[in-house]
C-alpha positions as MATLAB code, in Angstrom:
seq = 'MYFDSNATTAADMKYFNMLVLIVQVFGVASVVITAVWMGHFRGGFAWQSDPSHEFNYHPLFMIIGMVFLYADAILAYRVFRNDRKIYIKILHAVMHVFALIFAAVGLKAVFDSHNLSTGGPIPNLYSLHSWLGLFVVVCFGLQWSLGFISFLWPKLSMGIRTFYMPYHTFWGVVLLVLATATALMGITEKAIFHKDDIHYSALSTEAVLINCLGVLLVLFTGFVVYLVTKPEYKRQPSPEEDHVPLEN';
ca = [
     392.648  131.242  109.859;
     389.497  130.935  107.657;
     386.477  132.957  108.707;
     383.065  132.288  107.146;
     381.013  135.457  107.342;
     377.896  133.398  106.610;
     378.439  130.814  109.363;
     375.294  130.065  111.370;
     375.460  131.067  115.004;
     373.287  129.931  117.919;
     371.515  133.261  117.842;
     370.879  132.848  114.102;
     369.340  129.417  114.698;
     367.136  130.768  117.525;
     365.610  133.351  115.145;
     365.483  130.801  112.322;
     363.466  128.303  114.393;
     361.132  131.037  115.549;
     360.542  132.203  111.988;
     359.984  128.642  110.773;
     357.302  128.214  113.454;
     355.657  131.513  112.423;
     355.742  130.390  108.783;
     353.979  127.116  109.654;
     351.329  128.962  111.583;
     350.676  131.240  108.583;
     350.637  128.286  106.196;
     348.273  126.109  108.249;
     346.042  129.102  108.923;
     345.853  129.786  105.164;
     344.760  126.211  104.450;
     342.224  126.229  107.259;
     340.702  129.573  106.188;
     340.446  128.320  102.614;
     338.683  125.192  103.800;
     336.298  127.238  105.937;
     335.619  129.650  103.073;
     334.879  126.876  100.564;
     333.276  124.496  103.037;
     331.091  126.887  105.030;
     330.523  130.052  103.021;
     330.585  128.552   99.489;
     328.436  125.527  100.161;
     330.873  122.698  100.781;
     332.511  120.114   98.496;
     331.269  117.645   95.926;
     332.603  115.837   92.898;
     331.265  115.542   89.319;
     327.661  115.042   90.446;
     327.624  118.662   91.613;
     330.080  120.670   89.442;
     329.447  124.007   91.074;
     330.616  122.625   94.408;
     333.376  120.529   92.816;
     334.996  123.856   92.010;
     335.556  124.392   95.727;
     338.305  121.811   95.704;
     340.237  124.015   93.281;
     341.332  126.866   95.604;
     341.811  124.489   98.541;
     344.004  122.007   96.700;
     345.979  124.640   94.808;
     346.883  126.446   98.027;
     347.760  123.180   99.743;
     349.895  121.989   96.828;
     351.337  124.991   95.029;
     351.854  127.242   98.090;
     351.993  125.340  101.410;
     353.622  122.023  100.360;
     355.780  123.691   97.792;
     357.130  126.223  100.241;
     357.822  123.552  102.893;
     359.670  121.488  100.272;
     361.856  124.484   99.509;
     362.493  124.970  103.231;
     363.450  121.321  103.821;
     367.194  121.788  103.294;
     367.441  124.559  105.881;
     365.039  123.009  108.410;
     366.678  119.552  108.407;
     370.220  120.898  108.234;
     371.714  118.142  110.461;
     370.300  115.134  108.581;
     371.982  113.221  105.762;
     371.645  115.052  102.508;
     370.265  112.053  100.565;
     367.307  111.812  103.006;
     366.563  115.480  102.561;
     366.787  115.142   98.783;
     364.206  112.392   98.900;
     361.934  114.342  101.233;
     362.290  117.404   99.007;
     361.361  115.385   95.922;
     358.446  113.527   97.565;
     356.938  116.757   98.910;
     357.047  118.148   95.427;
     355.272  115.065   94.113;
     352.448  115.529   96.653;
     352.244  119.212   95.717;
     351.930  118.240   92.040;
     349.209  115.698   92.846;
     347.188  118.289   94.743;
     347.653  120.733   91.878;
     346.543  118.165   89.278;
     343.354  117.342   91.244;
     342.749  121.073   91.767;
     342.990  121.654   88.046;
     340.659  118.781   87.250;
     338.154  120.256   89.704;
     338.061  123.616   87.962;
     337.891  122.123   84.442;
     335.065  119.796   85.518;
     333.188  122.660   87.148;
     333.304  124.533   83.817;
     332.751  121.687   81.399;
     329.946  119.960   83.362;
     328.144  123.093   84.476;
     324.382  122.546   84.653;
     323.777  125.783   82.811;
     325.974  124.756   79.926;
     329.734  124.653   79.538;
     331.690  127.678   80.829;
     334.694  128.804   78.781;
     338.100  127.620   80.074;
     341.390  129.476   80.181;
     340.164  132.970   79.367;
     341.388  134.874   82.400;
     344.878  136.032   83.336;
     344.532  133.927   86.498;
     344.030  130.742   84.490;
     346.830  131.526   82.069;
     349.340  132.268   84.756;
     348.138  129.347   86.879;
     348.599  126.816   84.097;
     352.008  128.301   83.283;
     353.115  127.928   86.893;
     351.943  124.312   87.176;
     353.678  123.349   83.921;
     356.873  125.079   84.998;
     356.602  123.402   88.418;
     356.454  119.979   86.772;
     359.416  120.858   84.571;
     361.350  122.176   87.564;
     360.713  118.930   89.462;
     361.752  116.751   86.508;
     364.975  118.669   85.897;
     365.745  118.645   89.638;
     365.218  114.898   89.850;
     367.470  114.259   86.887;
     370.135  116.698   88.038;
     370.360  115.789   91.713;
     368.967  112.254   92.206;
     370.090  110.640   88.972;
     373.478  109.122   89.917;
     375.025  109.106   86.404;
     374.822  112.820   85.846;
     378.219  114.551   85.920;
     379.231  116.879   88.723;
     379.870  119.657   86.226;
     376.248  119.667   85.030;
     374.955  119.573   88.602;
     377.143  122.469   89.616;
     376.032  124.464   86.559;
     372.316  123.844   87.035;
     372.165  124.257   90.820;
     371.877  128.133   90.933;
     369.135  128.069   88.256;
     367.207  125.399   90.157;
     367.333  127.435   93.341;
     366.422  130.746   91.652;
     363.463  129.380   89.656;
     362.197  127.467   92.655;
     361.809  130.739   94.565;
     360.375  132.553   91.519;
     357.726  129.915   90.934;
     356.667  130.023   94.563;
     356.182  133.776   94.339;
     354.273  133.363   91.041;
     352.122  130.608   92.560;
     351.209  132.927   95.459;
     350.494  135.824   93.103;
     348.284  133.534   91.028;
     346.426  132.428   94.143;
     345.845  136.043   95.137;
     344.460  136.765   91.622;
     342.107  133.750   91.928;
     340.900  134.862   95.355;
     340.156  138.338   94.040;
     338.468  136.950   90.973;
     336.228  134.695   93.076;
     335.353  137.579   95.396;
     334.437  139.830   92.503;
     332.351  137.190   90.727;
     330.247  136.742   93.910;
     330.508  140.284   95.265;
     326.722  140.660   95.553;
     326.025  137.599   97.695;
     329.335  138.000   99.567;
     328.504  141.699  100.244;
     332.176  142.356   99.613;
     332.009  146.126   99.688;
     330.205  146.005  103.067;
     333.068  143.882  104.517;
     330.906  140.994  105.552;
     332.306  138.124  107.572;
     333.120  136.251  104.360;
     334.755  139.375  102.865;
     336.965  139.787  105.918;
     337.889  136.105  105.772;
     338.860  136.493  102.077;
     341.036  139.511  102.788;
     342.699  137.788  105.769;
     343.492  134.796  103.528;
     345.256  137.041  101.055;
     347.281  138.751  103.775;
     348.290  135.397  105.265;
     349.465  134.103  101.890;
     351.602  137.203  101.356;
     353.115  136.913  104.849;
     353.721  133.182  104.476;
     355.473  133.472  101.135;
     357.414  136.538  102.190;
     358.844  134.818  105.240;
     359.673  131.643  103.264;
     361.566  133.683  100.653;
     363.457  135.440  103.469;
     364.400  132.126  105.108;
     365.639  130.454  101.943;
     367.659  133.471  100.712;
     369.336  134.615  103.929;
     372.969  133.401  103.774;
     373.189  132.897  107.541;
     370.518  130.217  107.374;
     372.204  128.247  104.646;
     372.807  124.583  105.402;
     376.540  123.949  105.881;
     377.750  120.777  104.125;
     379.354  118.093  106.278;
     382.960  117.004  105.432;
     381.884  113.759  103.808;
     379.483  115.484  101.386;
     381.273  115.744   98.076;
     378.310  116.441   95.790;
     376.180  119.517   95.060;
     373.209  119.967   97.412;
     369.717  120.192   95.965;
     368.953  123.473   97.717;
     370.921  126.089   99.640;
];
């Protein structure tokens, strides 16, 4: 008799569903707090006519795309475990596309805010945050492209899919952690640049909001990594599935 030590029990699923709900609360709260921070405390949003406020789209869209949507795309295979795999593959890929769109607009916002600054152009790509951020976005696009070719392109051999699958899973988690770390660096950078009007050392309301955002992002990503790496929560393939899944 075969015994799968990683089989998912009813108790496992109860905790899994509870943790998924907690993750979504953390994720939505992170997006809302970022919107409040940029919209209320940092003066609101604008486009190229007001470059200083165009910047405010950058943290909001990067957190929506590179953290929240990206994490949910990674979770898709474990959340929708009872649906047909092809549908989950498509959902996984589409969510990544939306994440990439948000990231692209977020990058345009920060470059515009520097290049069109009313006080003269501000240098681009000089901070560690900007270097790491651009690296993560480029790797994210490459990860999506390789994933699409490997798992949605029908002519690719099973051997190549099997070989690439562990690397796709591993780097997906690594890039999410790097994206969150980059976001935390950007939040800290923004807080330090405006520490005098934020009254950061005095723990003003805005300062507390900033710190809470950082804590929420860490909790959100930590729980997501736990959910996608715990063997008991792995999606079990159905008997008719004879190809390699996109995610564990």
